C-alpha angles and dihedrals in degrees: 000000000000119000134177143191124210121208122184119212134028142133120300093349120072092201135023124198118193116196131189141170124039117339117244131174089237093052093047091047090046096064092043091052092047091051094046092052094048114104090227093063118103129166113260099040123133113249125196113196113192106201094162092115095042120099110216097178095102091058114106126206087256089055091049092050090047090051090051090048091054090051089052091048089055095039095110090054094043094049125176095340125150116225122190111198119199120205126202100204136025092248091054090046090054094048092049090049088054091058090051090048091050088057086065095200090295096119126089089219123075121223128185130181123226139178096221140041090230092057091046093050092046089055092048094048111103116245110262 
């Protein structure tokens, strides 16, 4: 079963989501819905999503397209947010990249996939 923890605050991220277990569309959508309904959420924040303990191998191409579709459905609420996604294994990295590819540049938010927290945080850090 997929689980997640949400932590507000950080540097440079404004929000960190830690996921673990087996990835499901419902679980992934669950944390997004919880964040979007939290009074602290505002478009434009930096989001760090640590998926290093999440197993994506049960996700089908249909699941990945469905996940992308749910992101697009919520795009107006998400707004121009930056999300850095961190993968634990090459297979998970590839599956996460597929979700980003399925968005096809149609979302206001920008997501990138990384192998390390340091790379993800460097990408989230505002240019000085």
